N, C-alpha and C positions, 0 to 999 in steps of 0.2 A: 629609289623604289617608292620612298614615302610619298614623293611628289607625283608619281604615277598613280598610286592608289587614291590620293586625293582627287586627282582629276577624274578617275573613273567613278568614284562614289559621289562626286558633286552633283547635286540634284537641280540646282538652278543656275544657269549660265546666261550671260548676255551676249547677243551677237551683233557686232557692229558693222559687219559687212554682209550684204544679202544679195542673193541672185533669184532669178525667176526660173522656176522648175515646171516644164511643160506637163509633167505627170500630175503634179498636185495643184497646178494652176494657182500658185501662192508663193509665199516666202518660205525659205528653208535656211536652216543654219549651215554655215560655211566654216570649214576648218575647225570642227568641234567634234569630239569623240562621243560624249554623252551628256544629256540625253538628246535625242533627235526626233524631229517631226517625221512621221512616216511618209515615204516618198509617194506612196499610193494609198487611196482609201476611198470609201463610199460615204456620201453625205447622208447623214440622219435627218429625219424630219423633225424631231423633238429636241427641245432644250435640254441640256444635262441637269440631272437631279443633283444639285450641290447644296452643301450646308457649310456655312450660313448662305442664305439667298442673297447673292450679290448681282443677280441679273438685273441690268438696266438701271442700276443705282447711281446716284451722283455723290462724289466724295470731294471733300475739301483738298486744297492744293498740298497742305501739310499733314494729311492724314497718314497713318502707318498702313503698310501693305495690306491688301486684302487677302487673307490666307483662307482657302476653303478646301472641301474635300468632296470627291465624288461619291455619292451614295449608290448602294450600301457600302459602308466603310469597310466591311470585312470580306468583300468580294476579291477574287483573285486574278481578275483581268489586269493586263498591262495598260497603263494610262499615261498619256503625255499631254501636258497643257502648254499652250503657246499664248502669251500676251504680246501684242504689237501695237505700236502707234508711230506713223511716220518711219524713220529709219531705225528706231529703237525696238528691240525685241527681248523677250525673256522666255525661256523654255524650261519648263519644270517637269520632272519625271516622278511618277508615282500618283497613288490616288489623292494624296494631299499636295496641293500647289501652294508653294511657300516661298514667293520671292523675298530677296533680301531687302533691307531698308534702302541701300544704296541703289540697287538695281531698279526698284520702284520709283525712287526719285528721279532717275534718269527718264524713265517711261513717262512720269508725270510732266517733266520739263518739255519732252517731245510733244504731249498733248497740248500744253499751254502755248506752243509755238503756233499751232493752227494751221489750217490749210492755206496754201500759198495764195488761193483766191479769196480766202475769207480770214484774213490774219487776225481779226478781232474776236474769232469765234474758236475756242478750244476744239481740238479734234477728240473724238472718243478713243478709248483704249479698247481694242477688239480682243476678245478672249475665245479661244478655240480649244475644246476638250477632245482629245482623240482617244478612243478606247479599242484595245485588240480583242475582238470577240471571236467566237468559234469559226466564223466565216471571214475572219480578216478584219482590218482596221476599219473603224467607222468614226467619222467626225460628227459629233453632235452639233446641232444647230448653234452657230456662233452667237454670242451676246456681246453687248458693249457696256463699258463702265464710263461714265462721263466725269470729267474733272472740272470743279468749279475754281476759279481764281480766288474766290472768297475763302479766307483762312478760317480756321476754327480755333478757339482757345486751346492752348497747347497740353492742359491738364484737366482731368476729371477726377472727382473724388466721390465715394459712395460707401455705405456700409455693406459688408458681406455677412448675411445672416441666414441661419437655416429656416426654411419655409415652414415653421411650425408655429404653435400658438403659445408655447410657454418657454421653449429653449432659447436663452439668450446670452448664456455665459461665454460660449464660444463665439465671439463677435468681435469684428474689427471695423475700424474706419481706414479704408486703402485710398491710395491715390495712384493714378495711371497716366503716364505721358502718352497723349494720343498721337505724337509724331513717331513713336517706336512702341515697344512693348515693355518698357520700364515700369514696373508696379512696386510700390512701397506701402509699408503699414505706417498710417499716421499715429494710430492708437489701438491697442488691443486691451479690451476690459478684463482679461486674465491677468493682467499686472495689479489689478486691485481687487481680484476675488480671492477670498480667504476662506478655505474649506467650505463651511455652509453659508458663509457670507459672501453671495454673489454680487455683481454689478452688471448694470444694463446702460449702454451709451446710446444717445440718440440726437437727432436734430442738429448735425453740423451744418454751418452756415458761414458765408463770407460777406465782407462789404464789397460789392461789385467785383467779386472774383479774386480779392486781394488775399493771398495765402498768409499774409502777416497780420491780418484782421479777420480772425476766425473765432467761432465759439462752438461748443457742443455742451451737452447736458449728460450727467451721469445720475442714474437712480440707484437707490438701495445703499450698498456698502460704499462709504466715502462719497456720497451724493453730493451734487452741486452742480452750478453752471461754470464752466471753464472757459475764460476768454483770453485769447491772445491778441493784444492790441500793440502793434508795432514791437514785437519781440518780448513784451513784458506780459507774464502770465498772472492771472488773478482768478481765484475762485471765490464764487459769489453765491449766497443764499438769497435767491429772489422771493422765497416764501415769506410773507409777512402775516400778520393777524388779519389784515385787511384784504388778502387775496387768496384765491381758492387753492393754488399750487405754486410751485416754481414755474419759471417761464418755459413754455412749450411752442413748437412751430415758430422759430424766430424769423425776423425779417429786419436786416440792417438798413438804416437809413442810408440812401446813396452817398452822402458826404459827411454827415454829422455824427457824433458819437452817440447815437441813439439806436436801441433795438426794440421793435415792437414784438410782443409775444402775445399768445393766448394763455390763459390759465384754465386747467381742465380737471375735472374729475371723470375719469374714463372707465368704462366697463366693457366687458365682452361676453358675448353669449355664443352658443353652439347650436346649429340646426341638425336635425336628424334626417329630414327629407329634402330641404332645399339644396340645389347645386352649390349655392354659396355656403360653405360649411361654417364660417365664423362671421359674427357681427360685431364690430366695434363701434361704440357710441358714447357720447358724453351725457352725464346726468346734469352737469353744469359746465359752462364755459364763458369766460369773459375775455376782455382784451386789456393789456397793459402796456406802458412804455417805460423803458429802462433807461436812464441817463447814465452812461459810464463814467463821466467826469465827476458827477455829484454822487454817484452810487445812490440813486433815488429811483423809486418806482411810482408812478401815477396810473391811475384808471383811466381808461380810454372809453370803455363801454361795458356795462355790467347790468343790463336790464335782466331782471329775473325771468322773464318769459321768452327771452331771446337766447339762443346758444350761438355765441360768436367765436370764430375760429379762422385759422389761416390768414393772418395778415400779410399784406405785401405793399410796397411802396410804389407810387409812380416815379418814373425815371428822374423827375425834377425835384422830388421829395416833397411836393406840396399836397399830395393826397395819399391817404392811407386806405387801400382797398381791403376788403375781407369778406367772410361769408357768414351768413346768419340764418339760423331756422326758428321760426315761431312756433312755440308749443305751449298749450294751455291745458291744465289738467281738467279732465271731465269726470273722473270717477272718484270714489271715496277710498280706493285701495291706496297703498303706499305709492308715492310718486315714481320711484324706480320701477316697481312692478308694472305700472301703467305705461312707462316708457318701453319696456320690453315688449308689452302686448301691442304697442302702437308704434313699433320702431320704423315702420314703413311710411308714417306720417311725417317723419323728419325729413323735410325737403328745404335744402339751402338755397338761398339767393345771394346775389352778389350786391355789396353795398360799398360806400366810400365816404370818407370824411376829409374836409379840408384841414390842412395842417399849418399852424403858424410856428416856424422853427425859433423865432426870437422869444416868443412867449411860452412855448411848450404846450400850446392849446389847440384843441381840435374844434372844429365847427360841428354843425348838426349832420347826421347821416342822410344819405339819399340812396335809394335803391337804384342800381344801374342795370341789372339784369334779373328779371322776375322768372326764374327757372320754375318755381312752384305752380304758377299759373299754366304752365305746360305739363304738369305732373311729373316734373323732373327735379333733380337736386344738383346744384352746381358748386364745386370746390376748387381750391387751388388756383386763384386767379394769379396770372403772371402776364405783366405788360411788357412788350417789346421795348428795347432800349431807345428807339426813336419815338416811343410813346403812342404809336398808331394802333397796334394790335393787342387784344386781349385773348389770352389763351387760358382754357379751363378744362378740368375734367368733369364730366357730365354723366350721372347715372340716374337710376329710378328713385333712390332715396339715400339719406345718410351723407356722411362726409368722408368716411374711410374707404375710399373706392378701390384701394388696391386688392380688397377681398370681393369685389363685385365684378362679375364676368361682363356685364353689359356696359362697364364704364368706357367711355370714348372721350377723345379730345374734341373741344370745340373751339372755334376761333370767331372773333367779331372785330369790327372796326370800333375803337374807342369813341369816335366822334358820334356814332349813331347808335352803339351798343346793339346792332343787329347781329345776333349770334347764330351760328349754324354748325353742324357736325363737320369736322375736318376729315372728309372722306379719303383724302390722299395718304393719310397717316394711320387710320384706324384698321382695326383688324376684328376678327370674330371674338377675340379674347380681351382681357383687361388692358387699358391704357390709363395710367394714373399720374404718377409724379413726373413733372415736366419743367423745364426751364429754357431760357434764351441764351445764346451766346452773347459775348460783350458787343459784337458788331450787328447782333440782330439777324444774322443771315442763316443761322443754324439753330436748331432745337435739339434737345436730348430728352427722352422720355422713358418711363419704365413700361415694359409690356411683357405679357405672358404668352404672346402669340406662338412661341415655338412648341410649347407642350402644355400650356394651361396650368402649370404649377410653379414655375421659377420666373421671376422677374429679371429682365436683362435690359441694359441700355440700348437704345435705338436712336439713330440720329437722322435728321432730314434737312435739306436746304430749303430755305424759304425766301422767295423772291419779294420785291417791293410791293408787289400787289397781294401778298399773303397767300400765293400759291406754294405747296410744298412738293418735294420730289418723293420718290419711293423711299421708304426708311430702310435703313441698313443697320446690321448689328454690330456692336463694338467688335473691330478686328482683334484677334489673339494670335499669339505666336504659334500655337497648336490649334488648328481650327476645330478639333474635337473637345477643346478644353470646357466649353460651357455645358457640353453633354455629359461630361464626367464630374464637373464642379456641383456639388450638391448644395449650393448656396444661391440665395437671391441677392440681387443688386438692389439696395434699397437708397433713395434719395441721391440720385446722380446730380452732381453740382459742377459747373464749369469753373476752372481756376485759371488765372493768368500765369501761374508758376507753381512749384511745389511747396508744401509746407515743410520747412527746414527744422523746426523743433523736434527733438527725438521723442519716441514713445515713452521712454523712462522719464524724461522731463515732464511730460503731461501726467504721468503717473504720480510722481513726486508732488507736483502741485495739487493733485486731487487728494492725496493722503493728507495734506494740511488743512488747517482750519479756514472755513470760509469767512469772507467779510460779509457781514449782514447788511443787506440793501434797506434803506429806509422808505417807508411808505409815506407819500406826500398827498394830502387830500386836495382835491380841486378847490 
């Protein structure tokens, strides 16, 4: 009896034997009790309204199944969804189509086999959504999902944070396996929050996606920079008498035990009329380099009229890229008051400095992208692993583009530095934090395109010529999860595997006394 109930209630089944049905002029399920594709139906002219929007996307060969729901989610009509490619088929019943991981893998394998006449080109997965309306079954216009043989890094980490301006205590760094729906907490800052003494964690980063070489920073209670280097945890105080602050916005050297940081004095203000409700800006910011082995800090750039921020390394580790905005005081009021009044004058350009790893020295700076001359501000430079492409977030002003609705991703060839908006991936809302996969074939970025309020990770495939496919949202086990989760995803970072140190071990290390870094003058 239990086996019978299990078969009746099963929502997704795979059909291995298929026949041609003259009524439906297509494939139908054979020898299966539930669910079933309707034997007859009318063809609709419109694509189904589904969330997340997976219509026409390209996914990695090793990505978790695409789960989606037909909108509106609370409608009462009966729905059947069929995924098929070659001789493989998945049929799901209900408004939520949720193939299992194993069934999805079989479908992807069929797609990679390709057409018999074009064996080198994967076949698309065809998706048909059938809905039983008042006048009978209707098949919405079918759509396709393309499968790329280019794999994606298997893990992603991010902060989950409420989209407010002051709430930070209920904050975690999470990691998610992209090949299934396994999600774990790396660290929860409530572990170090004590009554009125709260903690805020930020800026998690890895050396080339290595989960055993990780760092993140904690502010306020038990503050300090926590570094995991090959399983050894250390807490470091990077604030010295010669630096503005502890290290912010880290960038690991690709191969050596160096981390570049900015040091910042950051403020925020609020708008009453502007659609961008909050403005985050620096009153001072410099660049430093931290040597893990020597526990030493050196200045990289600290011009008083330049605001330097967001360092990043070239793949060969020979260049340090960063953003900088030039600002000169023009009034007799306090400097910070003038900054607030002239916040739209802060326009960042992209610079780089050559680096000699043997001497730990940097050469002179050179501007590589003059965004300010176009009346724009460019931040978060990220270079593809092959060294060819530079990806940026570009807005009208400032460097904290996650709060700016006009922020878009731009891309350009490193050889020419001819930058342009990346129209294939942009939306009418914010596109901000972004990074490359280890093979350079995928990007992940934060976007608020769903509702304008919550940032969520989106992925896109990038070919050798810098062309991107339609972005798709991080798949979830429950396709309604993101609409119910009142948290923003912050700083999505690719990882080659999971972090294995427990949250409590991180908390214990943070509660210890930090090692004081030594400042070394040039």
